[in-house]
VEXRO-115073 format. One line per field, with one value per residue: x, y, z of N, C-alpha, C in turn; residue in three letters. Coordinates in steps of 0.2 Angstrom, whole numbers. Example, Ala and Ser with C-alpha at 12.3 -4.5 7.8 and 13.67 -1.06 7.14 Angstrom:
! VEXRO-115073
n.X <- 66, 64
n.Y <- -28, -11
n.Z <- 39, 35
ca.X <- 62, 68
ca.Y <- -22, -5
ca.Z <- 39, 36
c.X <- 66, 64
c.Y <- -16, 0
c.Z <- 39, 39
aa <- ALA, SER
***
This chain:
! VEXRO-115073
n.X <- 349, 346, 334, 325, 314, 315, 306, 306, 297, 292, 288, 295, 307, 325, 336, 343, 354, 358, 370, 373, 376, 378, 364, 364, 372, 366, 355, 357, 365, 351, 343, 349, 351, 337, 332, 341, 339, 325, 318, 324, 322, 325, 333, 336, 349, 354, 364, 377, 377, 378, 386, 381, 364, 372, 374, 362, 354, 361, 358, 347, 348, 355, 364, 376, 380, 390, 396, 411, 415, 410, 414, 429, 436, 423, 418, 425, 427, 415, 413, 424, 418, 407, 411, 415, 406, 394, 395, 387, 383, 386, 399, 400, 409, 404, 411, 415, 426, 438, 448, 463, 474, 463, 451, 460, 463, 449, 445, 456, 450, 437, 426, 413, 413, 414, 411, 409, 404, 401, 385, 385, 377, 386, 395, 384, 378, 390, 394, 381, 379, 386, 383, 371, 372, 381, 368, 360, 368, 370, 354, 351, 355, 354, 353, 368, 385, 395, 414, 427, 446, 460, 476, 494, 510, 525, 536, 540, 539, 538, 529, 513, 505, 503, 499, 489, 480, 480, 474, 461, 456, 457, 448, 437, 438, 436, 421, 413, 408, 404, 416, 428, 441, 451, 461, 469, 480, 486, 498, 507, 499, 498, 490, 483, 494, 498, 486, 484, 475, 465, 455, 444, 441, 443, 446, 443, 434, 423, 422, 421, 406, 398, 387, 379, 383, 377, 371, 370, 380, 392, 393, 400, 408, 419, 428, 425, 434, 438, 429, 430, 428, 436, 444, 452, 466, 470, 477, 485, 497, 494, 483, 476, 479, 473, 463, 458, 455, 440, 437, 427, 411, 414, 419, 409, 399, 403, 403, 388, 388, 394, 405, 415, 428, 444, 457, 468, 482, 493, 502, 506, 506, 499, 486, 475, 477, 478, 464, 457, 461, 456, 443, 443, 439, 450, 466, 482, 495, 512, 528, 545, 560, 570, 581, 579, 567, 560, 558, 554, 540, 540, 538, 527, 516, 516, 511, 499, 490, 492, 484, 473, 467, 473, 481, 474, 467, 475, 484, 501, 511, 522, 530, 539, 552, 571, 586, 595, 589, 579, 570, 553, 550, 557, 555, 541, 542, 551, 540, 532, 518, 509, 515, 504, 506, 515, 524, 528, 542, 541, 546, 544, 531, 524, 530, 526, 511, 512, 517, 505, 493, 486, 479, 490, 493, 483, 484, 500, 514, 514, 500, 494, 500, 491, 480, 477, 478, 466, 456, 462, 459, 448, 443, 454, 462, 474, 485, 492, 511, 523, 535, 552, 570, 575, 565, 568, 580, 577, 573, 580
n.Y <- 584, 568, 555, 545, 536, 522, 511, 497, 483, 486, 501, 506, 502, 502, 515, 520, 524, 525, 531, 531, 530, 521, 514, 500, 493, 500, 493, 482, 480, 484, 475, 467, 471, 473, 458, 454, 461, 467, 475, 491, 506, 511, 525, 533, 540, 546, 552, 559, 572, 587, 595, 601, 594, 583, 581, 582, 572, 561, 566, 560, 547, 532, 525, 528, 520, 522, 523, 521, 516, 522, 535, 539, 551, 559, 553, 551, 565, 567, 558, 561, 573, 571, 561, 571, 580, 574, 563, 553, 545, 531, 525, 513, 510, 506, 492, 487, 479, 470, 477, 480, 489, 502, 499, 502, 511, 518, 515, 520, 534, 537, 528, 515, 500, 491, 484, 470, 468, 454, 455, 444, 434, 431, 441, 451, 450, 452, 465, 472, 468, 474, 487, 486, 486, 497, 505, 501, 502, 515, 521, 512, 519, 534, 554, 566, 563, 556, 560, 556, 555, 552, 544, 543, 537, 544, 536, 523, 522, 536, 539, 542, 534, 533, 547, 546, 538, 546, 555, 552, 554, 565, 570, 564, 572, 585, 589, 579, 568, 553, 542, 534, 525, 518, 503, 502, 495, 481, 477, 480, 486, 490, 497, 491, 487, 499, 504, 495, 483, 470, 459, 446, 449, 460, 471, 465, 455, 464, 470, 460, 458, 463, 475, 472, 481, 485, 493, 486, 478, 483, 487, 474, 469, 482, 490, 493, 507, 519, 529, 527, 520, 504, 501, 486, 479, 460, 449, 441, 446, 440, 437, 450, 450, 437, 440, 451, 468, 476, 494, 502, 498, 495, 508, 517, 515, 516, 528, 532, 527, 534, 549, 555, 547, 538, 534, 524, 519, 510, 518, 527, 520, 506, 497, 496, 506, 516, 514, 518, 530, 538, 535, 544, 559, 568, 569, 564, 568, 561, 566, 566, 581, 576, 572, 559, 556, 567, 564, 553, 556, 566, 557, 550, 562, 561, 548, 546, 558, 552, 542, 545, 552, 564, 581, 592, 588, 582, 584, 590, 585, 589, 580, 578, 585, 587, 593, 597, 595, 601, 614, 621, 629, 626, 614, 615, 622, 613, 601, 607, 611, 617, 614, 609, 606, 605, 594, 592, 586, 573, 564, 559, 559, 554, 542, 537, 535, 525, 515, 511, 511, 520, 536, 551, 565, 577, 591, 591, 593, 584, 581, 594, 600, 589, 590, 602, 598, 593, 602, 610, 603, 602, 615, 617, 622, 612, 625, 627, 627, 633, 621, 622, 625, 617, 605, 603, 597, 587, 579, 574
n.Z <- 313, 313, 322, 330, 341, 348, 358, 367, 378, 394, 401, 413, 408, 408, 399, 384, 374, 354, 346, 329, 313, 305, 298, 297, 304, 315, 317, 316, 332, 340, 336, 345, 355, 358, 360, 372, 381, 384, 392, 388, 384, 370, 361, 345, 336, 320, 314, 321, 332, 338, 349, 360, 358, 360, 375, 379, 374, 380, 395, 399, 401, 405, 397, 384, 370, 355, 339, 332, 319, 310, 308, 316, 321, 321, 332, 341, 346, 351, 362, 370, 375, 379, 390, 400, 402, 402, 415, 421, 414, 406, 393, 379, 366, 351, 338, 322, 319, 326, 333, 344, 348, 345, 351, 366, 367, 365, 378, 388, 382, 390, 388, 395, 389, 378, 361, 347, 331, 323, 334, 348, 358, 368, 368, 369, 384, 393, 393, 396, 408, 417, 412, 418, 434, 435, 433, 445, 454, 455, 455, 469, 479, 485, 485, 485, 475, 479, 480, 472, 477, 471, 478, 472, 470, 464, 465, 475, 489, 494, 501, 500, 503, 518, 517, 512, 521, 532, 524, 524, 538, 540, 532, 538, 550, 546, 541, 546, 539, 527, 526, 517, 516, 503, 500, 485, 481, 475, 476, 482, 495, 509, 518, 527, 536, 544, 551, 557, 555, 549, 538, 531, 518, 505, 492, 483, 483, 483, 470, 464, 466, 459, 455, 464, 478, 489, 502, 514, 509, 509, 523, 526, 520, 521, 533, 551, 556, 568, 565, 551, 539, 530, 518, 513, 503, 495, 504, 498, 485, 473, 471, 465, 454, 447, 437, 423, 429, 434, 440, 440, 442, 456, 463, 458, 463, 479, 477, 478, 493, 501, 506, 504, 495, 497, 489, 488, 478, 468, 458, 443, 432, 419, 418, 427, 439, 428, 425, 439, 442, 429, 435, 445, 453, 456, 458, 466, 466, 475, 478, 481, 484, 476, 462, 454, 460, 452, 439, 438, 443, 432, 420, 426, 426, 414, 407, 414, 406, 393, 395, 397, 409, 411, 415, 421, 432, 441, 456, 464, 477, 489, 498, 511, 512, 507, 511, 502, 491, 477, 477, 484, 471, 461, 460, 457, 442, 436, 434, 426, 435, 447, 464, 477, 489, 503, 513, 528, 537, 549, 558, 573, 577, 567, 568, 580, 578, 568, 575, 585, 577, 572, 565, 561, 575, 575, 578, 577, 565, 554, 553, 556, 539, 533, 537, 532, 517, 515, 515, 505, 492, 489, 482, 475, 458, 448, 438, 422, 416, 409, 400, 409, 413, 421, 419, 407, 410, 415, 407, 401
ca.X <- 352, 338, 334, 317, 315, 315, 305, 304, 296, 289, 290, 299, 313, 330, 335, 350, 354, 361, 374, 376, 372, 379, 357, 365, 375, 361, 347, 360, 363, 346, 341, 353, 348, 328, 331, 345, 335, 319, 313, 327, 319, 333, 331, 343, 351, 355, 367, 383, 373, 381, 388, 372, 362, 371, 374, 354, 351, 365, 357, 341, 350, 360, 370, 375, 383, 393, 398, 418, 417, 409, 420, 432, 437, 419, 415, 430, 426, 408, 414, 429, 413, 403, 412, 418, 400, 390, 400, 385, 381, 391, 400, 400, 408, 404, 416, 416, 434, 444, 457, 466, 474, 459, 451, 463, 462, 445, 446, 457, 447, 431, 423, 415, 414, 416, 405, 414, 401, 395, 384, 381, 375, 392, 396, 383, 379, 392, 392, 376, 378, 393, 379, 366, 378, 382, 363, 358, 372, 364, 345, 350, 359, 350, 358, 370, 387, 404, 419, 435, 453, 465, 481, 496, 516, 530, 541, 542, 545, 538, 525, 509, 500, 504, 496, 481, 478, 479, 469, 456, 451, 455, 442, 432, 436, 435, 416, 408, 404, 405, 423, 431, 448, 451, 467, 470, 487, 486, 506, 511, 492, 500, 485, 481, 498, 497, 480, 483, 468, 464, 451, 444, 440, 447, 444, 443, 429, 419, 424, 417, 402, 395, 379, 376, 386, 372, 375, 372, 388, 397, 396, 404, 415, 424, 428, 423, 441, 440, 424, 429, 425, 441, 441, 461, 469, 470, 484, 491, 495, 493, 473, 473, 480, 472, 459, 459, 448, 437, 436, 421, 407, 414, 421, 402, 394, 407, 404, 385, 389, 400, 404, 422, 433, 450, 461, 480, 484, 499, 505, 499, 506, 497, 477, 472, 479, 475, 456, 457, 465, 452, 437, 444, 437, 457, 472, 487, 504, 514, 532, 548, 562, 576, 581, 575, 558, 555, 560, 548, 534, 539, 533, 518, 512, 516, 508, 491, 490, 490, 480, 464, 467, 472, 481, 468, 463, 482, 487, 505, 511, 528, 533, 550, 559, 578, 588, 599, 585, 575, 565, 546, 548, 560, 550, 535, 546, 552, 537, 526, 514, 512, 515, 496, 505, 522, 522, 535, 545, 539, 549, 541, 523, 523, 531, 520, 506, 513, 516, 498, 489, 481, 481, 494, 490, 479, 490, 507, 515, 513, 494, 491, 498, 486, 471, 478, 479, 460, 452, 464, 458, 439, 443, 462, 464, 481, 487, 497, 518, 530, 544, 557, 575, 575, 562, 570, 586, 575, 569, 585
ca.Y <- 577, 562, 555, 539, 533, 511, 507, 490, 482, 492, 508, 509, 499, 508, 522, 521, 531, 524, 536, 525, 537, 515, 510, 491, 493, 502, 491, 474, 480, 487, 470, 462, 473, 470, 453, 452, 464, 469, 483, 495, 510, 515, 532, 532, 547, 542, 555, 561, 575, 593, 593, 602, 588, 574, 581, 584, 564, 557, 565, 557, 538, 529, 522, 528, 518, 527, 519, 521, 514, 525, 539, 538, 558, 562, 549, 551, 572, 568, 552, 567, 579, 565, 559, 575, 584, 567, 557, 547, 541, 525, 524, 508, 510, 500, 495, 483, 473, 466, 481, 481, 499, 506, 496, 503, 522, 518, 515, 526, 539, 537, 522, 510, 495, 491, 478, 471, 466, 454, 456, 439, 432, 429, 447, 457, 448, 455, 471, 473, 465, 479, 493, 485, 487, 503, 508, 498, 506, 523, 520, 511, 524, 543, 558, 568, 558, 559, 562, 553, 556, 546, 547, 538, 540, 546, 532, 519, 527, 546, 543, 541, 527, 536, 553, 544, 535, 552, 562, 550, 556, 572, 573, 563, 578, 592, 588, 572, 565, 546, 542, 526, 524, 509, 501, 498, 493, 477, 474, 483, 484, 492, 502, 486, 487, 505, 505, 487, 481, 462, 455, 440, 452, 464, 475, 458, 453, 470, 469, 452, 458, 466, 477, 470, 484, 489, 496, 479, 473, 487, 484, 470, 473, 489, 489, 504, 510, 525, 535, 528, 515, 504, 493, 481, 476, 457, 448, 439, 450, 437, 437, 455, 450, 430, 441, 459, 469, 484, 494, 506, 496, 499, 514, 521, 511, 519, 534, 533, 527, 538, 558, 557, 541, 541, 529, 524, 513, 508, 522, 528, 516, 501, 497, 495, 511, 518, 517, 520, 538, 541, 537, 549, 568, 574, 564, 565, 562, 562, 564, 570, 585, 573, 571, 555, 556, 571, 560, 548, 560, 568, 550, 548, 564, 562, 544, 551, 563, 549, 536, 549, 555, 570, 584, 595, 585, 580, 588, 588, 586, 587, 576, 577, 590, 587, 599, 597, 592, 604, 621, 621, 632, 625, 606, 616, 624, 603, 597, 611, 609, 618, 613, 610, 606, 602, 590, 593, 577, 572, 558, 558, 561, 549, 533, 533, 533, 519, 511, 514, 510, 527, 541, 556, 568, 584, 595, 591, 597, 583, 583, 601, 599, 582, 595, 609, 597, 590, 608, 613, 599, 604, 621, 619, 617, 615, 628, 623, 628, 630, 618, 626, 620, 610, 600, 598, 592, 579, 573, 571
ca.Z <- 317, 312, 326, 334, 347, 348, 364, 370, 383, 397, 401, 418, 409, 408, 395, 383, 369, 351, 344, 324, 309, 300, 298, 297, 311, 321, 318, 321, 338, 340, 338, 350, 361, 361, 361, 378, 387, 380, 395, 389, 379, 365, 357, 340, 333, 314, 313, 325, 335, 340, 358, 366, 358, 363, 380, 382, 374, 385, 400, 399, 400, 409, 394, 375, 362, 350, 334, 331, 316, 304, 309, 321, 321, 325, 337, 347, 349, 355, 366, 375, 379, 386, 399, 405, 404, 406, 418, 424, 408, 403, 387, 375, 359, 345, 332, 315, 320, 333, 333, 353, 350, 344, 358, 371, 364, 366, 385, 390, 381, 395, 386, 399, 387, 370, 358, 342, 330, 327, 343, 348, 365, 373, 366, 373, 390, 400, 393, 399, 414, 418, 413, 424, 439, 436, 434, 451, 459, 455, 459, 475, 482, 482, 487, 481, 474, 485, 478, 472, 477, 472, 477, 469, 470, 460, 463, 476, 496, 491, 508, 498, 509, 524, 517, 508, 526, 535, 524, 526, 545, 541, 528, 541, 558, 543, 540, 549, 532, 527, 521, 512, 514, 501, 498, 479, 478, 474, 476, 492, 501, 516, 522, 533, 541, 544, 553, 563, 551, 547, 536, 525, 513, 503, 486, 475, 484, 480, 462, 462, 469, 452, 455, 473, 482, 492, 511, 518, 508, 511, 530, 526, 515, 525, 541, 552, 560, 572, 561, 544, 536, 526, 513, 512, 500, 499, 508, 493, 481, 467, 470, 461, 445, 441, 430, 421, 435, 433, 447, 438, 449, 464, 462, 457, 473, 482, 477, 481, 499, 505, 503, 501, 496, 496, 485, 487, 471, 468, 455, 440, 425, 422, 417, 435, 441, 424, 427, 444, 440, 423, 439, 452, 453, 457, 460, 473, 465, 479, 477, 485, 477, 474, 456, 452, 462, 448, 435, 441, 441, 425, 420, 429, 424, 405, 406, 416, 400, 388, 398, 398, 413, 411, 419, 424, 441, 445, 461, 464, 486, 488, 505, 517, 510, 510, 512, 499, 486, 472, 481, 478, 465, 456, 458, 451, 435, 433, 434, 425, 437, 456, 470, 480, 497, 504, 520, 532, 538, 556, 561, 580, 576, 563, 571, 588, 575, 566, 583, 588, 572, 570, 561, 567, 577, 570, 582, 575, 561, 549, 554, 554, 533, 529, 538, 524, 510, 512, 512, 499, 488, 489, 477, 473, 452, 443, 433, 416, 416, 404, 404, 412, 408, 425, 415, 400, 411, 419, 400, 395
c.X <- 343, 339, 326, 323, 311, 314, 303, 300, 292, 291, 294, 305, 319, 331, 341, 350, 359, 365, 375, 374, 375, 371, 360, 367, 371, 356, 349, 359, 357, 344, 342, 351, 342, 331, 334, 343, 332, 315, 319, 324, 327, 330, 337, 341, 354, 360, 373, 380, 379, 383, 381, 368, 364, 372, 366, 352, 354, 363, 353, 342, 356, 367, 370, 379, 384, 398, 404, 420, 418, 415, 421, 434, 429, 415, 421, 431, 421, 411, 419, 422, 410, 404, 416, 409, 395, 392, 395, 380, 386, 392, 400, 400, 405, 408, 414, 421, 435, 449, 460, 468, 468, 454, 452, 461, 455, 442, 450, 453, 440, 427, 422, 416, 414, 412, 408, 409, 407, 393, 380, 380, 380, 395, 395, 382, 383, 393, 386, 374, 382, 387, 373, 368, 378, 375, 360, 361, 371, 359, 347, 352, 359, 356, 364, 380, 394, 409, 425, 440, 455, 472, 487, 505, 519, 532, 539, 543, 541, 534, 517, 503, 498, 498, 490, 476, 475, 474, 464, 453, 452, 450, 438, 430, 432, 426, 411, 406, 407, 410, 426, 436, 449, 458, 467, 474, 489, 494, 508, 504, 496, 493, 485, 488, 497, 492, 479, 476, 469, 456, 450, 441, 440, 442, 442, 435, 423, 418, 421, 410, 397, 389, 378, 380, 382, 376, 375, 379, 392, 397, 399, 408, 423, 424, 428, 433, 441, 437, 426, 429, 432, 441, 448, 459, 470, 477, 486, 490, 494, 485, 471, 474, 478, 465, 459, 451, 445, 435, 429, 413, 405, 416, 412, 399, 398, 404, 392, 383, 391, 402, 410, 424, 441, 454, 467, 481, 490, 507, 499, 501, 503, 490, 472, 470, 475, 465, 455, 457, 459, 445, 436, 442, 443, 458, 478, 493, 511, 522, 539, 553, 569, 575, 575, 567, 554, 554, 555, 541, 535, 534, 528, 515, 511, 508, 501, 488, 487, 488, 472, 465, 468, 475, 477, 467, 469, 483, 494, 507, 520, 529, 541, 555, 565, 579, 593, 594, 584, 571, 559, 545, 550, 557, 546, 537, 546, 547, 530, 517, 515, 511, 508, 499, 511, 520, 529, 538, 545, 539, 544, 534, 520, 524, 527, 514, 505, 513, 510, 491, 483, 483, 486, 491, 487, 485, 498, 507, 512, 504, 490, 493, 492, 477, 472, 476, 470, 457, 456, 461, 451, 438, 451, 462, 469, 479, 493, 503, 519, 533, 550, 564, 577, 570, 566, 579, 586, 573, 573, 590
c.Y <- 574, 557, 551, 535, 525, 510, 500, 487, 485, 498, 511, 505, 503, 510, 519, 525, 530, 529, 532, 528, 528, 513, 504, 492, 494, 497, 481, 477, 483, 480, 466, 462, 471, 463, 448, 456, 470, 475, 487, 498, 514, 521, 533, 536, 544, 545, 558, 569, 582, 591, 593, 595, 583, 575, 581, 578, 562, 560, 564, 549, 540, 525, 527, 522, 521, 524, 523, 520, 516, 532, 542, 547, 561, 559, 550, 558, 571, 562, 557, 572, 575, 564, 565, 579, 582, 563, 554, 543, 537, 524, 518, 510, 506, 498, 488, 477, 473, 473, 484, 489, 501, 503, 501, 508, 521, 521, 519, 532, 542, 533, 518, 502, 495, 483, 478, 466, 456, 453, 451, 439, 434, 438, 454, 459, 452, 464, 472, 473, 471, 487, 493, 486, 494, 508, 508, 502, 515, 525, 518, 514, 531, 546, 562, 564, 561, 559, 559, 555, 550, 547, 539, 542, 539, 538, 528, 523, 533, 543, 542, 539, 531, 542, 550, 541, 541, 557, 560, 553, 562, 575, 572, 571, 584, 593, 583, 569, 558, 546, 534, 530, 519, 508, 497, 495, 486, 471, 476, 483, 485, 497, 497, 487, 492, 506, 498, 484, 473, 462, 450, 442, 457, 467, 470, 454, 457, 471, 464, 455, 464, 470, 476, 476, 488, 492, 489, 476, 478, 486, 478, 468, 479, 487, 494, 503, 516, 533, 535, 523, 512, 499, 490, 481, 468, 453, 444, 442, 447, 438, 444, 455, 442, 432, 448, 460, 476, 489, 500, 504, 497, 506, 519, 521, 516, 528, 538, 533, 530, 545, 557, 549, 542, 536, 529, 517, 516, 512, 524, 526, 507, 503, 500, 503, 516, 524, 520, 528, 541, 543, 541, 556, 571, 566, 567, 565, 565, 559, 569, 577, 584, 573, 567, 552, 560, 568, 556, 550, 563, 564, 550, 553, 563, 555, 545, 552, 557, 543, 540, 551, 561, 577, 587, 593, 585, 587, 585, 589, 585, 585, 576, 579, 589, 594, 605, 595, 601, 609, 619, 623, 630, 617, 607, 617, 616, 600, 600, 611, 612, 614, 614, 611, 604, 600, 589, 587, 579, 567, 556, 557, 554, 540, 531, 534, 527, 515, 508, 512, 515, 532, 546, 561, 576, 590, 595, 592, 592, 582, 589, 603, 594, 587, 603, 606, 596, 595, 610, 609, 600, 609, 621, 616, 619, 622, 625, 627, 629, 626, 624, 620, 616, 603, 599, 595, 586, 574, 569, 566
c.Z <- 316, 320, 327, 338, 347, 356, 363, 375, 388, 400, 408, 414, 408, 401, 390, 376, 364, 346, 336, 318, 302, 300, 299, 304, 316, 323, 319, 328, 343, 343, 343, 356, 365, 363, 369, 382, 385, 385, 393, 383, 377, 359, 352, 338, 326, 310, 321, 329, 338, 349, 363, 365, 359, 368, 383, 379, 381, 391, 403, 401, 402, 404, 385, 372, 356, 346, 334, 323, 308, 303, 317, 323, 328, 331, 342, 351, 354, 362, 376, 381, 381, 389, 402, 407, 406, 410, 420, 417, 405, 397, 382, 368, 353, 335, 328, 316, 326, 331, 342, 351, 350, 352, 365, 371, 369, 375, 389, 388, 385, 393, 393, 396, 381, 365, 351, 337, 325, 332, 344, 357, 370, 373, 371, 383, 397, 400, 398, 408, 418, 420, 418, 432, 440, 439, 442, 453, 462, 459, 466, 481, 481, 486, 483, 481, 478, 480, 479, 472, 477, 471, 475, 470, 465, 459, 472, 483, 497, 498, 505, 501, 516, 523, 516, 515, 530, 532, 525, 533, 545, 537, 532, 546, 553, 542, 541, 544, 533, 524, 521, 512, 510, 496, 492, 476, 480, 474, 482, 496, 508, 519, 529, 538, 546, 550, 557, 561, 549, 543, 531, 521, 510, 496, 480, 476, 480, 470, 461, 464, 464, 454, 460, 479, 484, 500, 513, 514, 509, 519, 531, 522, 521, 530, 543, 556, 562, 567, 554, 541, 531, 522, 512, 506, 498, 501, 504, 488, 474, 466, 466, 454, 443, 437, 429, 426, 431, 438, 446, 444, 454, 466, 461, 463, 477, 482, 481, 488, 503, 502, 502, 500, 493, 497, 486, 482, 471, 464, 448, 432, 427, 419, 422, 436, 436, 424, 434, 443, 433, 429, 445, 450, 453, 460, 463, 472, 469, 475, 481, 479, 476, 467, 452, 453, 455, 441, 434, 441, 437, 421, 419, 428, 417, 404, 406, 408, 397, 390, 401, 406, 416, 415, 424, 431, 445, 450, 462, 472, 484, 498, 508, 513, 511, 509, 505, 492, 481, 478, 481, 475, 459, 454, 455, 444, 432, 431, 429, 427, 446, 459, 474, 489, 500, 513, 522, 536, 546, 557, 567, 580, 572, 566, 576, 585, 572, 570, 585, 583, 570, 567, 567, 571, 576, 573, 578, 568, 555, 548, 553, 544, 531, 531, 531, 517, 509, 510, 507, 493, 488, 486, 473, 465, 448, 440, 429, 418, 410, 406, 404, 409, 414, 423, 410, 402, 412, 412, 400, 399
aa <- MET, GLY, GLN, ASN, SER, VAL, GLN, THR, GLY, LYS, GLU, GLY, GLY, SER, ARG, ALA, LEU, LEU, ILE, CYS, PRO, ASP, ALA, ARG, LEU, ALA, ALA, GLU, LEU, ALA, GLY, ALA, LEU, ALA, THR, GLU, GLN, PRO, ALA, THR, ARG, LEU, LEU, ALA, ALA, ARG, ALA, TYR, PRO, ASP, ARG, GLY, ALA, ALA, ALA, SER, LEU, ALA, ALA, ALA, ALA, GLN, ALA, CYS, PHE, LEU, ASP, PHE, ALA, THR, ASP, GLN, GLN, ALA, ALA, GLN, ALA, LEU, MET, SER, TRP, LEU, SER, THR, GLU, VAL, PRO, GLY, CYS, ALA, ILE, VAL, VAL, ILE, LEU, ARG, ASP, ASN, ASP, PRO, GLU, LEU, VAL, LEU, ARG, CYS, LEU, ARG, GLY, GLY, ALA, THR, ASP, PHE, LEU, ILE, ARG, PRO, PHE, THR, ARG, ALA, GLU, VAL, LEU, PRO, VAL, LEU, GLY, LYS, LEU, ASP, GLY, LEU, ARG, ARG, ALA, ALA, GLU, THR, GLN, GLY, GLY, VAL, LEU, GLY, ARG, ILE, CYS, CYS, LEU, MET, PRO, ALA, GLN, GLY, GLY, CYS, GLY, ALA, THR, THR, ILE, ALA, ALA, ASN, LEU, ALA, PHE, ALA, LEU, ARG, ARG, LEU, SER, ARG, SER, ARG, VAL, LEU, LEU, ALA, ASP, LEU, ASP, GLY, LEU, ALA, GLY, THR, ILE, GLY, PHE, ILE, LEU, LYS, LEU, ASN, SER, SER, TYR, SER, TYR, VAL, ASP, ALA, VAL, ASN, HIS, THR, GLY, GLU, LEU, GLU, GLU, ASP, VAL, TRP, LYS, ALA, LEU, ALA, MET, PRO, CYS, GLN, GLY, ILE, ASP, VAL, LEU, LEU, ALA, PRO, GLU, ASN, PRO, VAL, ASP, SER, PHE, ASN, GLU, ALA, MET, ASP, PRO, SER, ILE, LEU, LEU, SER, SER, ALA, ARG, HIS, SER, TYR, ASP, ALA, VAL, VAL, VAL, ASP, CYS, GLY, GLY, ALA, HIS, GLY, GLU, TRP, ASN, SER, ALA, LEU, ALA, ARG, LEU, ALA, ASP, SER, LEU, VAL, LEU, VAL, THR, THR, ASN, GLU, LEU, PRO, ALA, LEU, HIS, ALA, SER, GLN, ARG, ALA, LEU, ALA, ALA, LEU, GLU, GLN, ASN, GLY, ALA, GLY, ARG, PRO, LYS, ALA, HIS, VAL, VAL, LEU, ASN, ARG, PRO, ARG, ARG, LEU, GLY, LEU, SER, GLU, ALA, GLU, VAL, SER, LEU, ALA, LEU, GLY, ALA, PRO, VAL, LEU, LEU, THR, VAL, PRO, PRO, ASP, THR, GLU, ALA, LEU, GLY, GLU, ALA, LEU, MET, GLU, GLY, ARG, PRO, ALA, PRO, ALA, SER, SER, ALA, PHE, GLY, LYS, SER, ILE, SER, ALA, LEU, ALA, ARG, ALA, LEU, SER, ASP, SER, LYS, PRO, ARG, GLN, GLN, LYS, PRO, SER, LEU, ILE, SER, ARG, VAL, LEU, GLY, ARG
***
């Protein structure tokens, strides 16, 4: 593999890796980066490196600019490998032409952003701003990175929000660590109602503070609540969809500020939810044992896999199983994935907790199951199962 280091600016600048076999394309991008961010030290690879070399090079860089124009197949394989093995390195794909389908596929496959030739100032500056925000979030907050767990319902009414809220408190009890409960469901935004919280700020404000989410900003945006911090959804659902938003810097900063981040999102579908799923360390798909919910669960799991989140980090939680519904074993066979945990119905404990704006008692049946979920998420690894007769029936 041919490579050379191109260094501009002061020694203390950020580092970036440029993988681009097309010499002309590489020269154009290197020139644009040198103009707009002269402190960047650029390591250029003239060919697609093997996985070991790519991981070694990317580990020493804050960003990787990857040529998708010369050989899409090689670039795709390399991006998949890097996004898994070097998650701290942001990947920016380089394209010659505006191909919306390819752009979407790259973003779903692990890319942080993209650049399309010609590399004008208007093209390059927003990308560099995002990369700088990610870098500063990593540098200003030291220590071990926190883990992000994203909870999503298979369909409305499955109880994912209730489980998410109680899981955050269970994680706090389990480890006495710093926990953030983030309501990133821009439509429903139910966490504030469950915990009786109101705030002038929401996650929309956090997203708009790109690159500035230091500890004092978190103190202003997130509300303290019984030992954890809570970031609420906006009061007006329309506020979440006024513009295309990117949750990457928000969650990257949260990783550095908290030991655990519990995200409540609206489902598995849509670009916002897909981005949350890709950024999370583990996913919890909450469903019930009724056929419509299981059909929705199949669609959700398929959407996660298609959008680059993948099944390996997805866990299935069966909530409030009904006597006339499918058994846990049948649910597992239908979805092709084991049920990590079954949460029993506990109307009395949850009703009292909701009235008082607090989590359900840890001693209740519901509380014990959520504590078990908190423990299980730390070491549970879902297994793949073959499609069953039930899954084929649901598919039809």
